[in-house]
C-alpha positions as CSV (number, residue, x, y, z in Angstrom):
1,M,20.6,14.7,0.9
2,K,18.7,14.7,-2.4
3,A,14.9,14.6,-2.1
4,A,11.7,15.1,-4.1
5,F,9.5,17.6,-2.3
6,I,6.7,20.2,-2.6
7,E,6.7,23.9,-1.6
8,H,2.9,24.2,-2.0
9,H,-0.1,22.1,-3.0
10,G,-0.9,21.5,-6.6
11,G,-0.6,19.2,-9.6
12,P,2.3,16.9,-10.4
13,D,4.4,19.8,-11.7
14,V,4.8,21.3,-8.2
15,L,7.1,18.4,-7.3
16,K,10.8,19.6,-7.1
17,F,14.0,17.7,-6.8
18,G,16.9,19.1,-4.9
19,E,18.8,19.3,-1.6
20,M,17.2,18.9,1.8
21,P,18.7,18.7,5.3
22,D,19.9,15.3,6.4
23,P,17.7,13.8,9.2
24,V,19.1,13.0,12.7
25,A,18.1,10.0,14.7
26,A,16.2,11.0,17.9
27,P,16.0,8.6,20.8
28,G,14.3,5.3,19.7
29,E,14.9,6.1,16.1
30,V,17.2,5.0,13.3
31,V,18.3,6.8,10.2
32,V,17.9,4.7,7.1
33,D,19.8,5.3,3.9
34,I,17.0,4.7,1.4
35,V,17.7,2.4,-1.6
36,A,14.1,2.3,-2.9
37,A,10.8,4.0,-2.1
38,S,7.3,3.3,-3.2
39,V,4.7,5.6,-4.8
40,N,1.2,5.3,-3.3
41,G,-2.1,6.7,-4.3
42,A,-2.2,8.6,-1.0
43,D,0.9,10.6,-2.1
44,W,-0.7,12.6,-4.9
45,K,-3.7,13.2,-2.7
46,V,-1.4,14.8,-0.1
47,R,0.3,16.7,-2.8
48,E,-3.0,18.1,-4.0
49,G,-4.0,19.0,-0.4
50,K,-6.9,16.5,-0.3
51,S,-5.6,14.7,2.8
52,N,-3.0,15.1,5.6
53,Q,-2.9,18.8,6.5
54,I,0.6,19.9,5.9
55,S,1.9,22.3,8.6
56,H,5.2,23.2,7.0
57,F,6.8,23.5,3.6
58,P,9.0,22.3,1.9
59,Y,7.5,18.9,2.5
60,I,8.9,15.5,1.5
61,L,6.3,13.0,0.4
62,G,6.5,9.2,0.6
63,R,5.4,6.5,3.1
64,D,7.3,3.3,2.5
65,F,10.9,2.5,1.8
66,S,13.7,-0.1,2.0
67,G,17.3,0.7,2.8
68,V,20.3,0.3,5.2
69,V,20.5,1.6,8.7
70,S,23.2,4.3,8.8
71,A,22.7,5.7,12.4
72,T,20.9,4.7,15.6
73,G,19.5,6.9,18.3
74,D,19.7,6.5,22.0
75,G,17.9,3.4,23.3
76,V,18.0,1.4,20.1
77,S,19.5,-2.0,20.7
78,D,17.7,-4.3,18.3
79,L,19.0,-2.8,15.1
80,R,22.6,-2.0,14.1
81,I,24.3,0.2,11.5
82,G,24.5,-1.8,8.3
83,D,21.2,-3.7,8.8
84,E,19.1,-3.9,5.7
85,V,15.5,-2.9,6.7
86,F,12.2,-1.9,5.2
87,G,9.2,-0.2,6.7
88,V,6.3,2.3,6.5
89,C,6.4,5.7,8.1
90,D,4.4,6.2,11.3
91,V,0.9,7.7,11.0
92,G,1.3,11.4,10.3
93,Q,4.9,11.1,9.1
94,E,6.1,11.1,5.5
95,G,9.5,11.7,3.9
96,A,10.5,8.5,2.0
97,Y,11.1,10.4,-1.3
98,A,14.6,11.1,-0.1
99,E,18.1,9.6,0.3
100,K,17.7,9.4,4.1
101,I,14.9,9.1,6.6
102,A,14.7,9.1,10.4
103,V,12.0,6.7,11.7
104,K,11.1,4.8,14.9
105,A,13.2,1.6,15.1
106,A,10.2,-0.3,16.4
107,I,8.2,0.1,13.2
108,V,10.8,-1.1,10.7
109,A,11.8,-4.8,10.1
110,R,14.9,-6.5,8.8
111,K,14.8,-7.4,5.1
112,T,15.8,-10.8,4.1
113,E,18.6,-11.4,1.5
114,G,16.2,-13.0,-0.9
115,L,14.0,-9.9,-1.0
116,S,15.4,-7.0,-3.1
117,H,15.1,-3.4,-1.8
118,V,12.8,-2.6,-4.7
119,D,10.5,-5.5,-3.9
120,A,10.6,-4.7,-0.2
121,A,9.6,-1.1,-0.8
122,A,6.9,-2.2,-3.2
123,L,5.4,-4.6,-0.7
124,A,5.7,-2.6,2.5
125,L,2.6,-0.4,2.7
126,A,0.6,-2.5,0.2
127,G,1.3,-5.7,2.2
128,L,0.7,-4.0,5.6
129,T,-2.7,-2.7,4.3
130,A,-3.8,-6.0,2.8
131,I,-2.9,-8.0,6.0
132,C,-4.6,-5.5,8.3
133,V,-7.8,-5.6,6.1
134,V,-8.0,-9.3,5.1
135,E,-6.8,-10.9,8.3
136,D,-7.4,-8.4,11.1
137,A,-10.5,-6.5,10.0
138,L,-12.4,-8.9,7.7
139,K,-11.1,-12.0,9.5
140,L,-11.5,-14.0,6.2
141,K,-12.0,-17.7,6.7
142,V,-11.6,-20.9,4.8
143,G,-14.4,-21.5,2.3
144,E,-15.6,-17.9,2.3
145,T,-16.1,-15.8,-0.9
146,I,-14.5,-12.3,-1.2
147,L,-14.8,-9.7,-3.9
148,I,-11.7,-7.6,-4.2
149,Q,-12.2,-4.4,-6.2
150,G,-9.4,-3.2,-8.4
151,G,-7.4,-6.4,-8.5
152,A,-4.4,-5.2,-10.4
153,G,-3.3,-2.6,-7.9
154,G,-0.5,-3.2,-5.3
155,V,-2.8,-3.6,-2.3
156,A,-5.4,-5.7,-4.1
157,S,-3.0,-8.0,-5.8
158,F,-1.4,-8.8,-2.4
159,A,-4.9,-9.3,-0.9
160,I,-5.9,-11.7,-3.7
161,Q,-2.9,-13.9,-2.9
162,L,-3.4,-13.7,0.8
163,A,-7.1,-14.5,0.5
164,K,-6.3,-17.6,-1.6
165,H,-3.7,-18.7,1.0
166,L,-6.4,-18.4,3.7
167,G,-8.7,-20.8,1.7
168,A,-11.2,-18.3,0.3
169,R,-12.7,-18.1,-3.2
170,V,-11.6,-14.8,-4.8
171,I,-13.5,-12.7,-7.3
172,T,-11.9,-9.5,-8.5
173,T,-12.5,-6.7,-11.0
174,A,-10.0,-5.4,-13.5
175,S,-9.6,-4.3,-17.1
176,A,-9.3,-7.0,-19.7
177,S,-5.5,-6.4,-20.1
178,N,-4.9,-7.5,-16.5
179,H,-6.9,-10.7,-16.5
180,D,-4.0,-13.1,-17.3
181,Y,-1.9,-11.5,-14.6
182,L,-4.7,-11.9,-12.0
183,R,-5.3,-15.5,-13.0
184,K,-1.6,-16.2,-12.4
185,I,-1.7,-14.9,-8.9
186,G,-4.8,-16.9,-8.0
187,A,-8.0,-15.1,-8.7
188,D,-10.9,-17.5,-9.3
189,E,-13.2,-15.2,-11.2
190,I,-12.3,-11.9,-12.9
191,I,-14.8,-9.3,-14.1
192,D,-14.0,-6.7,-16.7
193,Y,-15.4,-3.6,-15.2
194,N,-15.4,-1.9,-18.6
195,A,-17.8,-4.4,-20.0
196,V,-19.8,-5.8,-17.1
197,D,-21.6,-4.4,-14.1
198,F,-20.3,-6.4,-11.2
199,T,-23.6,-6.1,-9.3
200,K,-25.3,-8.1,-12.0
201,V,-23.0,-11.1,-11.9
202,V,-21.8,-11.3,-8.3
203,K,-23.9,-12.1,-5.3
204,D,-23.8,-13.8,-1.8
205,C,-20.2,-12.7,-1.0
206,D,-19.1,-13.1,2.6
207,A,-16.8,-10.1,2.3
208,V,-15.8,-7.2,0.0
209,F,-12.5,-5.4,0.0
210,D,-12.8,-2.1,-2.0
211,T,-9.6,-0.4,-3.1
212,V,-11.3,1.8,-5.7
213,G,-13.7,4.2,-3.9
214,G,-16.4,6.4,-5.3
215,D,-19.5,4.8,-6.8
216,V,-17.8,1.4,-6.8
217,A,-17.6,1.4,-3.1
218,Q,-21.2,2.3,-2.5
219,R,-22.4,-0.3,-5.0
220,S,-20.3,-3.0,-3.4
221,F,-22.8,-3.5,-0.6
222,A,-25.2,-5.1,-3.1
223,V,-23.1,-8.2,-3.6
224,L,-22.9,-9.1,0.1
225,K,-25.0,-11.9,1.7
226,P,-26.9,-11.0,4.9
227,G,-24.3,-10.6,7.7
228,G,-21.5,-9.9,5.2
229,R,-18.8,-7.3,5.8
230,A,-17.1,-4.8,3.6
231,A,-13.8,-3.0,4.1
232,F,-12.9,0.3,2.4
233,I,-9.5,2.0,2.0
234,A,-10.3,4.5,-0.8
235,S,-13.3,6.3,0.6
236,G,-11.7,8.7,3.1
237,A,-11.4,8.4,6.8
238,Q,-14.9,6.8,7.2
239,A,-16.4,3.8,5.5
240,P,-19.4,4.5,3.2
241,K,-22.8,4.1,4.9
242,P,-24.5,0.9,3.8
243,D,-27.9,1.2,2.1
244,R,-29.0,-1.9,4.0
245,T,-29.0,-2.8,7.7
246,D,-27.9,-6.4,7.5
247,V,-24.2,-5.8,6.5
248,V,-21.2,-4.2,8.2
249,A,-19.0,-1.5,6.7
250,L,-15.4,-1.2,8.0
251,R,-12.7,1.4,7.6
252,P,-9.7,-0.7,8.9
253,H,-6.9,0.9,10.9
254,V,-3.6,0.2,9.3
255,G,-1.2,0.4,12.2
256,R,2.6,0.5,12.0
257,D,4.5,-2.3,13.7
258,R,7.3,-4.8,13.1
259,P,5.2,-8.0,13.5
260,H,3.0,-7.1,10.5
261,L,6.1,-6.3,8.3
262,E,7.6,-9.6,9.4
263,R,4.4,-11.3,8.3
264,I,5.0,-9.9,4.8
265,V,8.5,-11.4,4.8
266,T,7.2,-14.8,5.9
267,L,4.5,-14.8,3.3
268,V,6.9,-14.0,0.5
269,A,9.6,-16.4,1.7
270,A,7.0,-19.2,1.8
271,G,6.0,-18.4,-1.8
272,V,2.4,-17.4,-0.8
273,V,2.8,-13.9,-2.1
274,R,4.9,-12.8,-5.0
275,P,6.2,-9.2,-5.3
276,P,4.1,-7.1,-7.6
277,E,5.2,-6.0,-11.1
278,V,7.2,-2.8,-10.6
279,T,7.7,0.2,-12.8
280,R,10.9,2.0,-11.8
281,Y,11.7,5.7,-11.7
282,R,14.6,7.8,-10.5
283,L,13.8,10.2,-7.7
284,S,14.3,13.1,-10.1
285,E,11.4,11.7,-12.2
286,A,8.8,12.2,-9.5
287,V,6.6,14.3,-11.7
288,A,6.2,11.6,-14.3
289,A,5.7,8.9,-11.6
290,H,2.9,11.0,-10.0
291,K,1.2,11.6,-13.4
292,L,1.1,7.8,-13.9
293,S,0.0,7.1,-10.4
294,E,-2.8,9.6,-10.6
295,S,-4.1,8.1,-13.9
296,R,-4.5,4.7,-12.1
297,H,-3.7,3.0,-15.5
298,F,-0.9,0.8,-14.5
299,R,-0.3,-2.6,-12.9
300,G,1.5,-3.4,-9.7
301,K,3.6,-0.7,-8.1
302,L,5.6,2.4,-9.0
303,V,9.0,2.5,-7.2
304,F,11.7,5.1,-7.0
305,L,15.2,3.6,-7.2
306,V,16.9,6.2,-4.9
307,R,20.5,4.7,-4.9
């Protein structure tokens, strides 16, 4: 099979495109012929060696995908060859930058006909993360106010729409060029982070969801009301330590399971969440995709059209 892979850590140029062995379905697994695979910020961090200790090379990156089941392992009875599915690799597994992947059947879900493979791949990890954070960890409620940092990204844009569906007031940060887009998906207030310090204009939030990290994450505690909670996905394995004692800092666990993926399908089918804007690349263009991903100057999601 064709795949994009690395043979050692480094910058975008270490990515190579070539032949790798076809995977085989172990018991409880399916092999999926990948049609589309998503690019995530975590991918270039793994490529650089900043996260996920790689024990072997060559190594295929990539965490979420959409495609067609082409083989089933022993014990798999709920999926069949020909089923269109999408999913996110198990924790500790990667390999979606390829024409095929073997993955646990229990953590993939059927894709509906109304959802394209490109959109399913774009929504998989982003949607899974947003649901685990907004619904499971923050437990956002009707009438609450949430600040979502970095609103134009794939996870944040899903979270904005989900938060509005739950009845919350949504504030977000983004560059001026993304404000119209964010209004269309439901943001109530948008702050241009290039022109305004969000800590000067936002206060008394019930919750914060930070997708940016760094100094932005630490300063986010300032906008919370007493008893508020903040969730972080861009600050490493642990949440930043609050500089005040009356708020809660969370680093949510993003588990892999079929029910959460089916929740994505339900939200999209109901019109609650629209798929993000997508910039498409061929798998052979992985270097260019990573350069753009690492710049963070794009809207929505980057997706490889594999087939």
